[in-house]
N, CA, C and O atoms as a Tinker XYZ file with bonds, in Angstrom:
   524  protein
     1  N    -97.765000  -77.477000   86.444000    73     2
     2  CA   -98.309000  -78.299000   85.398000    64     1     3
     3  C    -97.147000  -79.028000   84.734000    63     2     4     5
     4  O    -96.157000  -78.413000   84.336000    81     3
     5  N    -97.278000  -80.336000   84.621000    73     3     6
     6  CA   -96.271000  -81.158000   83.967000    64     5     7
     7  C    -96.848000  -81.677000   82.650000    63     6     8     9
     8  O    -98.057000  -81.872000   82.526000    81     7
     9  N    -95.982000  -81.894000   81.685000    73     7    10
    10  CA   -96.418000  -82.370000   80.377000    64     9    11
    11  C    -95.804000  -83.738000   80.129000    63    10    12    13
    12  O    -94.618000  -83.960000   80.373000    81    11
    13  N    -96.641000  -84.655000   79.637000    73    11    14
    14  CA   -96.192000  -86.012000   79.355000    64    13    15
    15  C    -96.560000  -86.389000   77.931000    63    14    16    17
    16  O    -97.530000  -85.883000   77.366000    81    15
    17  N    -95.770000  -87.284000   77.364000    73    15    18
    18  CA   -96.073000  -87.876000   76.059000    64    17    19
    19  C    -96.202000  -89.376000   76.284000    63    18    20    21
    20  O    -95.541000  -89.942000   77.155000    81    19
    21  N    -97.047000  -90.006000   75.503000    73    19    22
    22  CA   -97.268000  -91.444000   75.616000    64    21    23
    23  C    -96.747000  -92.133000   74.372000    63    22    24    25
    24  O    -96.990000  -91.682000   73.253000    81    23
    25  N    -96.025000  -93.237000   74.572000    73    23    26
    26  CA   -95.519000  -94.032000   73.459000    64    25    27
    27  C    -96.575000  -94.998000   72.960000    63    26    28    29
    28  O    -97.627000  -95.138000   73.584000    81    27
    29  N    -96.314000  -95.669000   71.843000    73    27    30
    30  CA   -97.302000  -96.603000   71.289000    64    29    31
    31  C    -97.563000  -97.809000   72.189000    63    30    32    33
    32  O    -98.598000  -98.463000   72.062000    81    31
    33  N    -96.636000  -98.108000   73.095000    73    31    34
    34  CA   -96.848000  -99.221000   74.017000    64    33    35
    35  C    -97.559000  -98.788000   75.288000    63    34    36    37
    36  O    -97.739000  -99.591000   76.203000    81    35
    37  N    -97.965000  -97.521000   75.353000    73    35    38
    38  CA   -98.658000  -97.014000   76.530000    64    37    39
    39  C    -97.733000  -96.458000   77.588000    63    38    40    41
    40  O    -98.192000  -95.994000   78.632000    81    39
    41  N    -96.424000  -96.496000   77.332000    73    39    42
    42  CA   -95.483000  -95.971000   78.321000    64    41    43
    43  C    -95.583000  -94.450000   78.368000    63    42    44    45
    44  O    -95.850000  -93.799000   77.359000    81    43
    45  N    -95.368000  -93.910000   79.536000    73    43    46
    46  CA   -95.498000  -92.478000   79.765000    64    45    47
    47  C    -94.115000  -91.867000   79.908000    63    46    48    49
    48  O    -93.274000  -92.381000   80.645000    81    47
    49  N    -93.884000  -90.769000   79.199000    73    47    50
    50  CA   -92.612000  -90.074000   79.248000    64    49    51
    51  C    -92.871000  -88.629000   79.630000    63    50    52    53
    52  O    -93.554000  -87.898000   78.913000    81    51
    53  N    -92.323000  -88.226000   80.760000    73    51    54
    54  CA   -92.465000  -86.838000   81.169000    64    53    55
    55  C    -91.493000  -86.002000   80.362000    63    54    56    57
    56  O    -90.308000  -86.323000   80.269000    81    55
    57  N    -92.004000  -84.921000   79.776000    73    55    58
    58  CA   -91.168000  -84.048000   78.965000    64    57    59
    59  C    -90.454000  -83.063000   79.891000    63    58    60    61
    60  O    -91.096000  -82.220000   80.516000    81    59
    61  N    -89.113000  -83.170000   79.980000    73    59    62
    62  CA   -88.381000  -82.315000   80.914000    64    61    63
    63  C    -88.429000  -80.853000   80.483000    63    62    64    65
    64  O    -88.423000  -80.539000   79.292000    81    63
    65  N    -88.476000  -80.000000   81.439000    73    63    66
    66  CA   -88.492000  -78.553000   81.258000    64    65    67
    67  C    -89.689000  -78.047000   80.467000    63    66    68    69
    68  O    -89.691000  -76.901000   80.019000    81    67
    69  N    -90.688000  -78.870000   80.290000    73    67    70
    70  CA   -91.923000  -78.423000   79.652000    64    69    71
    71  C    -92.983000  -78.368000   80.745000    63    70    72    73
    72  O    -93.953000  -79.126000   80.746000    81    71
    73  N    -92.765000  -77.455000   81.660000    73    71    74
    74  CA   -93.687000  -77.257000   82.765000    64    73    75
    75  C    -93.936000  -75.770000   82.932000    63    74    76    77
    76  O    -93.263000  -74.950000   82.307000    81    75
    77  N    -94.890000  -75.422000   83.760000    73    75    78
    78  CA   -95.273000  -74.016000   83.892000    64    77    79
    79  C    -94.232000  -73.180000   84.641000    63    78    80    81
    80  O    -94.376000  -71.963000   84.760000    81    79
    81  N    -93.216000  -73.817000   85.129000    73    79    82
    82  CA   -92.157000  -73.071000   85.813000    64    81    83
    83  C    -91.125000  -72.530000   84.823000    63    82    84    85
    84  O    -90.522000  -71.483000   85.059000    81    83
    85  N    -90.925000  -73.247000   83.716000    73    83    86
    86  CA   -89.870000  -72.873000   82.778000    64    85    87
    87  C    -90.374000  -72.204000   81.503000    63    86    88    89
    88  O    -89.682000  -71.349000   80.951000    81    87
    89  N    -91.564000  -72.570000   81.021000    73    87    90
    90  CA   -92.060000  -72.051000   79.740000    64    89    91
    91  C    -93.564000  -71.811000   79.812000    63    90    92    93
    92  O    -94.222000  -72.177000   80.786000    81    91
    93  N    -94.089000  -71.195000   78.770000    73    91    94
    94  CA   -95.534000  -71.070000   78.608000    64    93    95
    95  C    -96.026000  -72.406000   78.049000    63    94    96    97
    96  O    -95.859000  -72.681000   76.861000    81    95
    97  N    -96.620000  -73.221000   78.887000    73    95    98
    98  CA   -96.957000  -74.597000   78.525000    64    97    99
    99  C    -97.923000  -74.651000   77.350000    63    98   100   101
   100  O    -97.715000  -75.428000   76.418000    81    99
   101  N    -98.972000  -73.842000   77.379000    73    99   102
   102  CA   -99.953000  -73.894000   76.295000    64   101   103
   103  C    -99.313000  -73.587000   74.947000    63   102   104   105
   104  O    -99.605000  -74.258000   73.958000    81   103
   105  N    -98.453000  -72.590000   74.897000    73   103   106
   106  CA   -97.786000  -72.223000   73.644000    64   105   107
   107  C    -96.839000  -73.324000   73.178000    63   106   108   109
   108  O    -96.813000  -73.664000   71.995000    81   107
   109  N    -96.057000  -73.884000   74.109000    73   107   110
   110  CA   -95.106000  -74.933000   73.747000    64   109   111
   111  C    -95.799000  -76.218000   73.301000    63   110   112   113
   112  O    -95.372000  -76.850000   72.335000    81   111
   113  N    -96.859000  -76.606000   73.996000    73   111   114
   114  CA   -97.592000  -77.810000   73.609000    64   113   115
   115  C    -98.253000  -77.605000   72.252000    63   114   116   117
   116  O    -98.272000  -78.521000   71.429000    81   115
   117  N    -98.791000  -76.420000   72.010000    73   115   118
   118  CA   -99.392000  -76.133000   70.699000    64   117   119
   119  C    -98.342000  -76.203000   69.595000    63   118   120   121
   120  O    -98.618000  -76.729000   68.517000    81   119
   121  N    -97.146000  -75.684000   69.845000    73   119   122
   122  CA   -96.077000  -75.751000   68.851000    64   121   123
   123  C    -95.639000  -77.191000   68.609000    63   122   124   125
   124  O    -95.446000  -77.591000   67.461000    81   123
   125  N    -95.478000  -77.978000   69.678000    73   123   126
   126  CA   -95.105000  -79.390000   69.522000    64   125   127
   127  C    -96.180000  -80.171000   68.769000    63   126   128   129
   128  O    -95.869000  -80.984000   67.898000    81   127
   129  N    -97.442000  -79.922000   69.107000    73   127   130
   130  CA   -98.546000  -80.621000   68.445000    64   129   131
   131  C    -98.614000  -80.260000   66.960000    63   130   132   133
   132  O    -98.835000  -81.133000   66.121000    81   131
   133  N    -98.426000  -78.977000   66.631000    73   131   134
   134  CA   -98.458000  -78.552000   65.229000    64   133   135
   135  C    -97.325000  -79.196000   64.444000    63   134   136   137
   136  O    -97.524000  -79.652000   63.318000    81   135
   137  N    -96.140000  -79.234000   65.037000    73   135   138
   138  CA   -94.993000  -79.869000   64.376000    64   137   139
   139  C    -95.238000  -81.366000   64.194000    63   138   140   141
   140  O    -94.953000  -81.917000   63.131000    81   139
   141  N    -95.760000  -82.018000   65.220000    73   139   142
   142  CA   -96.039000  -83.449000   65.155000    64   141   143
   143  C    -97.099000  -83.744000   64.092000    63   142   144   145
   144  O    -96.953000  -84.695000   63.324000    81   143
   145  N    -98.154000  -82.948000   64.040000    73   143   146
   146  CA   -99.206000  -83.163000   63.056000    64   145   147
   147  C    -98.691000  -82.957000   61.635000    63   146   148   149
   148  O    -99.133000  -83.640000   60.711000    81   147
   149  N    -97.760000  -82.020000   61.453000    73   147   150
   150  CA   -97.181000  -81.794000   60.134000    64   149   151
   151  C    -96.295000  -82.973000   59.726000    63   150   152   153
   152  O    -96.292000  -83.363000   58.559000    81   151
   153  N    -95.548000  -83.545000   60.668000    73   151   154
   154  CA   -94.633000  -84.645000   60.352000    64   153   155
   155  C    -95.325000  -86.001000   60.196000    63   154   156   157
   156  O    -94.832000  -86.864000   59.469000    81   155
   157  N    -96.437000  -86.192000   60.856000    73   155   158
   158  CA   -97.068000  -87.520000   60.829000    64   157   159
   159  C    -97.742000  -87.829000   59.500000    63   158   160   161
   160  O    -97.937000  -89.001000   59.179000    81   159
   161  N    -98.097000  -86.836000   58.732000    73   159   162
   162  CA   -98.660000  -87.060000   57.408000    64   161   163
   163  C   -100.167000  -87.200000   57.434000    63   162   164   165
   164  O   -100.792000  -87.281000   58.492000    81   163
   165  N   -100.736000  -87.227000   56.228000    73   163   166
   166  CA  -102.193000  -87.267000   56.100000    64   165   167
   167  C   -102.757000  -88.663000   56.369000    63   166   168   169
   168  O   -103.921000  -88.794000   56.745000    81   167
   169  N   -101.958000  -89.688000   56.185000    73   167   170
   170  CA  -102.452000  -91.054000   56.347000    64   169   171
   171  C   -102.430000  -91.568000   57.770000    63   170   172   173
   172  O   -102.719000  -92.741000   58.003000    81   171
   173  N   -102.094000  -90.716000   58.732000    73   171   174
   174  CA  -101.992000  -91.148000   60.122000    64   173   175
   175  C   -103.370000  -91.380000   60.713000    63   174   176   177
   176  O   -104.302000  -90.614000   60.467000    81   175
   177  N   -103.489000  -92.428000   61.483000    73   175   178
   178  CA  -104.724000  -92.703000   62.217000    64   177   179
   179  C   -104.342000  -93.120000   63.630000    63   178   180   181
   180  O   -103.307000  -93.749000   63.848000    81   179
   181  N   -105.183000  -92.765000   64.574000    73   179   182
   182  CA  -104.916000  -93.120000   65.964000    64   181   183
   183  C   -105.003000  -94.628000   66.131000    63   182   184   185
   184  O   -105.909000  -95.267000   65.596000    81   183
   185  N   -104.065000  -95.193000   66.870000    73   183   186
   186  CA  -104.034000  -96.625000   67.141000    64   185   187
   187  C   -104.928000  -96.905000   68.343000    63   186   188   189
   188  O   -104.603000  -96.499000   69.459000    81   187
   189  N   -106.060000  -97.600000   68.132000    73   187   190
   190  CA  -106.951000  -97.853000   69.271000    64   189   191
   191  C   -106.308000  -98.730000   70.338000    63   190   192   193
   192  O   -106.630000  -98.600000   71.519000    81   191
   193  N   -105.408000  -99.618000   69.941000    73   191   194
   194  CA  -104.740000 -100.478000   70.930000    64   193   195
   195  C   -103.831000  -99.639000   71.835000    63   194   196   197
   196  O   -103.754000  -99.883000   73.040000    81   195
   197  N   -103.143000  -98.652000   71.253000    73   195   198
   198  CA  -102.280000  -97.789000   72.071000    64   197   199
   199  C   -103.120000  -96.945000   73.024000    63   198   200   201
   200  O   -102.739000  -96.746000   74.177000    81   199
   201  N   -104.255000  -96.450000   72.549000    73   199   202
   202  CA  -105.139000  -95.668000   73.424000    64   201   203
   203  C   -105.657000  -96.528000   74.574000    63   202   204   205
   204  O   -105.775000  -96.050000   75.702000    81   203
   205  N   -105.964000  -97.787000   74.294000    73   203   206
   206  CA  -106.432000  -98.693000   75.347000    64   205   207
   207  C   -105.324000  -98.961000   76.362000    63   206   208   209
   208  O   -105.588000  -99.007000   77.564000    81   207
   209  N   -104.084000  -99.139000   75.894000    73   207   210
   210  CA  -102.964000  -99.359000   76.821000    64   209   211
   211  C   -102.731000  -98.129000   77.697000    63   210   212   213
   212  O   -102.440000  -98.258000   78.886000    81   211
   213  N   -102.857000  -96.947000   77.114000    73   211   214
   214  CA  -102.685000  -95.714000   77.885000    64   213   215
   215  C   -103.780000  -95.608000   78.941000    63   214   216   217
   216  O   -103.509000  -95.248000   80.087000    81   215
   217  N   -105.018000  -95.921000   78.558000    73   215   218
   218  CA  -106.127000  -95.879000   79.519000    64   217   219
   219  C   -105.915000  -96.863000   80.660000    63   218   220   221
   220  O   -106.199000  -96.541000   81.813000    81   219
   221  N   -105.415000  -98.068000   80.351000    73   219   222
   222  CA  -105.153000  -99.053000   81.409000    64   221   223
   223  C   -104.024000  -98.593000   82.324000    63   222   224   225
   224  O   -104.077000  -98.822000   83.533000    81   223
   225  N   -103.002000  -97.945000   81.762000    73   223   226
   226  CA  -101.904000  -97.416000   82.569000    64   225   227
   227  C   -102.418000  -96.360000   83.542000    63   226   228   229
   228  O   -102.064000  -96.372000   84.721000    81   227
   229  N   -103.242000  -95.456000   83.052000    73   227   230
   230  CA  -103.812000  -94.420000   83.912000    64   229   231
   231  C   -104.692000  -95.055000   84.988000    63   230   232   233
   232  O   -104.667000  -94.627000   86.142000    81   231
   233  N   -105.473000  -96.079000   84.613000    73   231   234
   234  CA  -106.335000  -96.766000   85.583000    64   233   235
   235  C   -105.498000  -97.463000   86.657000    63   234   236   237
   236  O   -105.854000  -97.432000   87.834000    81   235
   237  N   -104.386000  -98.092000   86.259000    73   235   238
   238  CA  -103.521000  -98.762000   87.246000    64   237   239
   239  C   -102.921000  -97.754000   88.218000    63   238   240   241
   240  O   -102.881000  -97.997000   89.424000    81   239
   241  N   -102.459000  -96.637000   87.700000    73   239   242
   242  CA  -101.846000  -95.642000   88.579000    64   241   243
   243  C   -102.849000  -95.048000   89.550000    63   242   244   245
   244  O   -102.533000  -94.863000   90.725000    81   243
   245  N   -104.042000  -94.750000   89.086000    73   243   246
   246  CA  -105.023000  -94.181000   90.008000    64   245   247
   247  C   -105.526000  -95.243000   90.986000    63   246   248   249
   248  O   -105.890000  -94.909000   92.113000    81   247
   249  N   -105.555000  -96.512000   90.582000    73   247   250
   250  CA  -105.934000  -97.581000   91.513000    64   249   251
   251  C   -104.900000  -97.715000   92.626000    63   250   252   253
   252  O   -105.256000  -97.984000   93.773000    81   251
   253  N   -103.635000  -97.531000   92.300000    73   251   254
   254  CA  -102.600000  -97.572000   93.335000    64   253   255
   255  C   -102.785000  -96.416000   94.322000    63   254   256   257
   256  O   -102.628000  -96.601000   95.529000    81   255
   257  N   -103.113000  -95.243000   93.821000    73   255   258
   258  CA  -103.337000  -94.087000   94.698000    64   257   259
   259  C   -104.524000  -94.354000   95.618000    63   258   260   261
   260  O   -104.463000  -94.069000   96.814000    81   259
   261  N   -105.607000  -94.902000   95.057000    73   259   262
   262  CA  -106.780000  -95.225000   95.872000    64   261   263
   263  C   -106.421000  -96.271000   96.929000    63   262   264   265
   264  O   -106.845000  -96.168000   98.080000    81   263
   265  N   -105.641000  -97.274000   96.534000    73   263   266
   266  CA  -105.221000  -98.304000   97.485000    64   265   267
   267  C   -104.419000  -97.737000   98.644000    63   266   268   269
   268  O   -104.659000  -98.083000   99.800000    81   267
   269  N   -103.459000  -96.860000   98.332000    73   267   270
   270  CA  -102.664000  -96.253000   99.400000    64   269   271
   271  C   -103.509000  -95.338000  100.272000    63   270   272   273
   272  O   -103.351000  -95.327000  101.493000    81   271
   273  N   -104.396000  -94.576000   99.666000    73   271   274
   274  CA  -105.253000  -93.671000  100.451000    64   273   275
   275  C   -106.141000  -94.459000  101.408000    63   274   276   277
   276  O   -106.270000  -94.093000  102.576000    81   275
   277  N   -106.747000  -95.525000  100.929000    73   275   278
   278  CA  -107.608000  -96.338000  101.796000    64   277   279
   279  C   -106.802000  -97.029000  102.888000    63   278   280   281
   280  O   -107.301000  -97.226000  103.996000    81   279
   281  N   -105.565000  -97.396000  102.585000    73   279   282
   282  CA  -104.709000  -98.009000  103.602000    64   281   283
   283  C   -104.411000  -97.012000  104.717000    63   282   284   285
   284  O   -104.454000  -97.364000  105.895000    81   283
   285  N   -104.110000  -95.776000  104.348000    73   283   286
   286  CA  -103.853000  -94.758000  105.371000    64   285   287
   287  C   -105.103000  -94.470000  106.193000    63   286   288   289
   288  O   -105.021000  -94.293000  107.408000    81   287
   289  N   -106.252000  -94.422000  105.542000    73   287   290
   290  CA  -107.505000  -94.151000  106.255000    64   289   291
   291  C   -107.857000  -95.304000  107.188000    63   290   292   293
   292  O   -108.421000  -95.085000  108.260000    81   291
   293  N   -107.529000  -96.532000  106.785000    73   291   294
   294  CA  -107.894000  -97.692000  107.603000    64   293   295
   295  C   -106.944000  -97.913000  108.783000    63   294   296   297
   296  O   -107.202000  -98.784000  109.614000    81   295
   297  N   -105.877000  -97.165000  108.875000    73   295   298
   298  CA  -104.902000  -97.379000  109.940000    64   297   299
   299  C   -105.525000  -97.186000  111.324000    63   298   300   301
   300  O   -105.325000  -98.026000  112.201000    81   299
   301  N   -106.272000  -96.109000  111.540000    73   299   302
   302  CA  -106.868000  -95.829000  112.854000    64   301   303
   303  C   -107.894000  -96.893000  113.234000    63   302   304   305
   304  O   -107.844000  -97.385000  114.361000    81   303
   305  N   -108.833000  -97.280000  112.345000    73   303   306
   306  CA  -109.757000  -98.356000  112.732000    64   305   307
   307  C   -109.050000  -99.681000  113.026000    63   306   308   309
   308  O   -109.477000 -100.428000  113.906000    81   307
   309  N   -107.976000  -99.974000  112.296000    73   307   310
   310  CA  -107.252000 -101.209000  112.571000    64   309   311
   311  C   -106.537000 -101.150000  113.919000    63   310   312   313
   312  O   -106.459000 -102.157000  114.622000    81   311
   313  N   -106.021000  -99.991000  114.282000    73   311   314
   314  CA  -105.408000  -99.839000  115.613000    64   313   315
   315  C   -106.465000 -100.034000  116.687000    63   314   316   317
   316  O   -106.213000 -100.701000  117.690000    81   315
   317  N   -107.648000  -99.456000  116.488000    73   315   318
   318  CA  -108.736000  -99.639000  117.456000    64   317   319
   319  C   -109.126000 -101.105000  117.553000    63   318   320   321
   320  O   -109.399000 -101.611000  118.642000    81   319
   321  N   -109.152000 -101.787000  116.411000    73   319   322
   322  CA  -109.507000 -103.207000  116.406000    64   321   323
   323  C   -108.471000 -104.043000  117.152000    63   322   324   325
   324  O   -108.827000 -104.992000  117.851000    81   323
   325  N   -107.225000 -103.705000  117.011000    73   323   326
   326  CA  -106.212000 -104.510000  117.698000    64   325   327
   327  C   -106.135000 -104.185000  119.192000    63   326   328   329
   328  O   -105.534000 -104.941000  119.956000    81   327
   329  N   -106.742000 -103.060000  119.621000    73   327   330
   330  CA  -106.787000 -102.742000  121.045000    64   329   331
   331  C   -107.976000 -103.377000  121.768000    63   330   332   333
   332  O   -108.027000 -103.360000  122.998000    81   331
   333  N   -108.917000 -103.927000  121.034000    73   331   334
   334  CA  -110.112000 -104.544000  121.633000    64   333   335
   335  C   -109.751000 -105.622000  122.653000    63   334   336   337
   336  O   -110.352000 -105.640000  123.727000    81   335
   337  N   -108.788000 -106.534000  122.375000    73   335   338
   338  CA  -108.485000 -107.568000  123.379000    64   337   339
   339  C   -107.949000 -107.030000  124.701000    63   338   340   341
   340  O   -107.982000 -107.740000  125.706000    81   339
   341  N   -107.458000 -105.795000  124.726000    73   339   342
   342  CA  -106.982000 -105.221000  125.986000    64   341   343
   343  C   -108.127000 -104.858000  126.927000    63   342   344   345
   344  O   -107.953000 -104.837000  128.145000    81   343
   345  N   -109.298000 -104.573000  126.358000    73   343   346
   346  CA  -110.411000 -104.086000  127.162000    64   345   347
   347  C   -111.571000 -105.069000  127.288000    63   346   348   349
   348  O   -112.430000 -104.906000  128.154000    81   347
   349  N   -111.603000 -106.095000  126.424000    73   347   350
   350  CA  -112.718000 -107.041000  126.406000    64   349   351
   351  C   -112.149000 -108.449000  126.464000    63   350   352   353
   352  O   -111.141000 -108.755000  125.825000    81   351
   353  N   -112.801000 -109.289000  127.228000    73   351   354
   354  CA  -112.393000 -110.687000  127.284000    64   353   355
   355  C   -112.961000 -111.410000  126.060000    63   354   356   357
   356  O   -114.175000 -111.450000  125.858000    81   355
   357  N   -112.079000 -111.973000  125.260000    73   355   358
   358  CA  -112.472000 -112.642000  124.018000    64   357   359
   359  C   -112.007000 -114.089000  124.047000    63   358   360   361
   360  O   -111.090000 -114.437000  124.791000    81   359
   361  N   -112.635000 -114.927000  123.243000    73   359   362
   362  CA  -112.113000 -116.294000  123.092000    64   361   363
   363  C   -110.676000 -116.246000  122.546000    63   362   364   365
   364  O   -110.265000 -115.275000  121.912000    81   363
   365  N   -109.941000 -117.313000  122.811000    73   363   366
   366  CA  -108.523000 -117.331000  122.455000    64   365   367
   367  C   -108.297000 -117.165000  120.949000    63   366   368   369
   368  O   -107.333000 -116.518000  120.540000    81   367
   369  N   -109.168000 -117.738000  120.126000    73   367   370
   370  CA  -108.987000 -117.628000  118.675000    64   369   371
   371  C   -109.129000 -116.174000  118.216000    63   370   372   373
   372  O   -108.401000 -115.730000  117.329000    81   371
   373  N   -110.065000 -115.434000  118.819000    73   371   374
   374  CA  -110.219000 -114.026000  118.458000    64   373   375
   375  C   -109.053000 -113.182000  118.960000    63   374   376   377
   376  O   -108.641000 -112.229000  118.298000    81   375
   377  N   -108.525000 -113.529000  120.117000    73   375   378
   378  CA  -107.350000 -112.804000  120.610000    64   377   379
   379  C   -106.164000 -113.027000  119.680000    63   378   380   381
   380  O   -105.363000 -112.120000  119.457000    81   379
   381  N   -106.057000 -114.236000  119.141000    73   379   382
   382  CA  -104.981000 -114.527000  118.197000    64   381   383
   383  C   -105.169000 -113.735000  116.905000    63   382   384   385
   384  O   -104.211000 -113.171000  116.376000    81   383
   385  N   -106.400000 -113.692000  116.396000    73   383   386
   386  CA  -106.684000 -112.975000  115.154000    64   385   387
   387  C   -106.493000 -111.473000  115.331000    63   386   388   389
   388  O   -106.046000 -110.791000  114.409000    81   387
   389  N   -106.827000 -110.957000  116.506000    73   387   390
   390  CA  -106.719000 -109.522000  116.756000    64   389   391
   391  C   -105.373000 -109.116000  117.339000    63   390   392   393
   392  O   -105.229000 -107.995000  117.828000    81   391
   393  N   -104.393000 -109.996000  117.296000    73   391   394
   394  CA  -103.044000 -109.662000  117.744000    64   393   395
   395  C   -102.478000 -108.566000  116.843000    63   394   396   397
   396  O   -102.794000 -108.526000  115.654000    81   395
   397  N   -101.658000 -107.688000  117.380000    73   395   398
   398  CA  -101.134000 -106.560000  116.582000    64   397   399
   399  C   -100.430000 -106.976000  115.293000    63   398   400   401
   400  O   -100.632000 -106.360000  114.246000    81   399
   401  N    -99.612000 -108.009000  115.367000    73   399   402
   402  CA   -98.903000 -108.433000  114.153000    64   401   403
   403  C    -99.860000 -108.984000  113.105000    63   402   404   405
   404  O    -99.635000 -108.815000  111.906000    81   403
   405  N   -100.907000 -109.630000  113.544000    73   403   406
   406  CA  -101.884000 -110.169000  112.596000    64   405   407
   407  C   -102.708000 -109.047000  111.984000    63   406   408   409
   408  O   -102.898000 -109.004000  110.769000    81   407
   409  N   -103.195000 -108.142000  112.820000    73   407   410
   410  CA  -104.036000 -107.056000  112.315000    64   409   411
   411  C   -103.248000 -106.164000  111.367000    63   410   412   413
   412  O   -103.714000 -105.874000  110.265000    81   411
   413  N   -102.078000 -105.730000  111.771000    73   411   414
   414  CA  -101.300000 -104.831000  110.917000    64   413   415
   415  C   -100.573000 -105.578000  109.808000    63   414   416   417
   416  O   -100.445000 -105.072000  108.693000    81   415
   417  N   -100.105000 -106.761000  110.109000    73   415   418
   418  CA   -99.359000 -107.527000  109.107000    64   417   419
   419  C   -100.228000 -108.070000  107.991000    63   418   420   421
   420  O    -99.773000 -108.195000  106.854000    81   419
   421  N   -101.472000 -108.393000  108.304000    73   419   422
   422  CA  -102.378000 -108.899000  107.275000    64   421   423
   423  C   -103.445000 -107.882000  106.905000    63   422   424   425
   424  O   -103.886000 -107.839000  105.757000    81   423
   425  N   -103.862000 -107.067000  107.857000    73   423   426
   426  CA  -104.949000 -106.122000  107.618000    64   425   427
   427  C   -104.595000 -105.019000  106.637000    63   426   428   429
   428  O   -105.342000 -104.767000  105.691000    81   427
   429  N   -103.473000 -104.362000  106.849000    73   427   430
   430  CA  -103.090000 -103.268000  105.958000    64   429   431
   431  C   -102.845000 -103.727000  104.522000    63   430   432   433
   432  O   -103.362000 -103.105000  103.595000    81   431
   433  N   -102.069000 -104.803000  104.306000    73   431   434
   434  CA  -101.915000 -105.263000  102.914000    64   433   435
   435  C   -103.232000 -105.725000  102.298000    63   434   436   437
   436  O   -103.458000 -105.553000  101.100000    81   435
   437  N   -104.094000 -106.309000  103.116000    73   435   438
   438  CA  -105.386000 -106.757000  102.597000    64   437   439
   439  C   -106.257000 -105.572000  102.184000    63   438   440   441
   440  O   -106.904000 -105.608000  101.138000    81   439
   441  N   -106.271000 -104.533000  103.000000    73   439   442
   442  CA  -107.033000 -103.320000  102.649000    64   441   443
   443  C   -106.492000 -102.728000  101.359000    63   442   444   445
   444  O   -107.262000 -102.348000  100.477000    81   443
   445  N   -105.162000 -102.647000  101.244000    73   443   446
   446  CA  -104.573000 -102.099000  100.027000    64   445   447
   447  C   -104.949000 -102.929000   98.812000    63   446   448   449
   448  O   -105.391000 -102.384000   97.800000    81   447
   449  N   -104.778000 -104.242000   98.904000    73   447   450
   450  CA  -105.040000 -105.112000   97.751000    64   449   451
   451  C   -106.499000 -105.055000   97.326000    63   450   452   453
   452  O   -106.798000 -104.934000   96.138000    81   451
   453  N   -107.399000 -105.140000   98.281000    73   451   454
   454  CA  -108.825000 -105.148000   97.945000    64   453   455
   455  C   -109.243000 -103.821000   97.321000    63   454   456   457
   456  O   -109.927000 -103.809000   96.298000    81   455
   457  N   -108.845000 -102.715000   97.919000    73   455   458
   458  CA  -109.279000 -101.418000   97.379000    64   457   459
   459  C   -108.626000 -101.122000   96.040000    63   458   460   461
   460  O   -109.276000 -100.555000   95.161000    81   459
   461  N   -107.366000 -101.487000   95.853000    73   459   462
   462  CA  -106.707000 -101.242000   94.569000    64   461   463
   463  C   -107.340000 -102.075000   93.461000    63   462   464   465
   464  O   -107.585000 -101.573000   92.365000    81   463
   465  N   -107.604000 -103.346000   93.747000    73   463   466
   466  CA  -108.215000 -104.214000   92.731000    64   465   467
   467  C   -109.627000 -103.753000   92.405000    63   466   468   469
   468  O   -110.002000 -103.703000   91.234000    81   467
   469  N   -110.406000 -103.421000   93.408000    73   467   470
   470  CA  -111.779000 -102.963000   93.146000    64   469   471
   471  C   -111.795000 -101.647000   92.373000    63   470   472   473
   472  O   -112.618000 -101.463000   91.476000    81   471
   473  N   -110.894000 -100.734000   92.715000    73   471   474
   474  CA  -110.819000  -99.473000   91.988000    64   473   475
   475  C   -110.408000  -99.701000   90.538000    63   474   476   477
   476  O   -110.970000  -99.089000   89.631000    81   475
   477  N   -109.442000 -100.568000   90.316000    73   475   478
   478  CA  -108.980000 -100.866000   88.957000    64   477   479
   479  C   -110.096000 -101.493000   88.129000    63   478   480   481
   480  O   -110.307000 -101.117000   86.976000    81   479
   481  N   -110.807000 -102.449000   88.719000    73   479   482
   482  CA  -111.906000 -103.094000   87.990000    64   481   483
   483  C   -113.028000 -102.101000   87.685000    63   482   484   485
   484  O   -113.628000 -102.156000   86.611000    81   483
   485  N   -113.314000 -101.200000   88.616000    73   483   486
   486  CA  -114.352000 -100.195000   88.393000    64   485   487
   487  C   -113.947000  -99.261000   87.258000    63   486   488   489
   488  O   -114.771000  -98.914000   86.411000    81   487
   489  N   -112.685000  -98.857000   87.238000    73   487   490
   490  CA  -112.216000  -97.968000   86.181000    64   489   491
   491  C   -112.196000  -98.658000   84.823000    63   490   492   493
   492  O   -112.526000  -98.042000   83.809000    81   491
   493  N   -111.811000  -99.934000   84.795000    73   491   494
   494  CA  -111.848000 -100.672000   83.530000    64   493   495
   495  C   -113.277000 -100.833000   83.043000    63   494   496   497
   496  O   -113.529000 -100.753000   81.841000    81   495
   497  N   -114.220000 -101.060000   83.954000    73   495   498
   498  CA  -115.629000 -101.144000   83.570000    64   497   499
   499  C   -116.123000  -99.839000   82.987000    63   498   500   501
   500  O   -116.875000  -99.836000   82.011000    81   499
   501  N   -115.705000  -98.723000   83.580000    73   499   502
   502  CA  -116.102000  -97.421000   83.052000    64   501   503
   503  C   -115.480000  -97.176000   81.678000    63   502   504   505
   504  O   -116.118000  -96.581000   80.809000    81   503
   505  N   -114.241000  -97.630000   81.474000    73   503   506
   506  CA  -113.616000  -97.484000   80.157000    64   505   507
   507  C   -114.321000  -98.324000   79.107000    63   506   508   509
   508  O   -114.501000  -97.885000   77.971000    81   507
   509  N   -114.723000  -99.543000   79.489000    73   507   510
   510  CA  -115.407000 -100.413000   78.541000    64   509   511
   511  C   -116.771000  -99.856000   78.176000    63   510   512   513
   512  O   -117.203000  -99.980000   77.030000    81   511
   513  N   -117.460000  -99.240000   79.141000    73   511   514
   514  CA  -118.762000  -98.636000   78.852000    64   513   515
   515  C   -118.611000  -97.425000   77.944000    63   514   516   517
   516  O   -119.484000  -97.156000   77.118000    81   515
   517  N   -117.504000  -96.686000   78.090000    73   515   518
   518  CA  -117.293000  -95.493000   77.270000    64   517   519
   519  C   -117.010000  -95.861000   75.813000    63   518   520   521
   520  O   -117.253000  -95.062000   74.909000    81   519
   521  N   -116.503000  -97.055000   75.594000    73   519   522
   522  CA  -116.196000  -97.471000   74.212000    64   521   523
   523  C   -117.384000  -98.026000   73.588000    63   522   524
   524  O   -117.339000  -98.434000   72.427000    81   523
């Protein structure tokens, strides 16, 4: 278990040595939270803009993970697609489109971009509905 703190700009800072390998995380986080709550004063209020930036940061990171995962999953179908011209007679334009450099050079980045953008937009929509 790793512990992170978020700044007002939404930046994420991993707290070193505050993990389950070195300390009792629940006890340490409770102590840090109690100290922080005592120092922040009674007039403190959560900044909704900072919370929104943190939510967008988390959405971007998980969209990147989804994009990479879908790219890895699409590798085998793209290899099969680029092998089609070896076994089937196709028009010249299709043979050009299904060339290995075209399929892998354009297909993999396209799969990544489309899935990452769609995942990010879906997560932002879910965040907007929650508010």
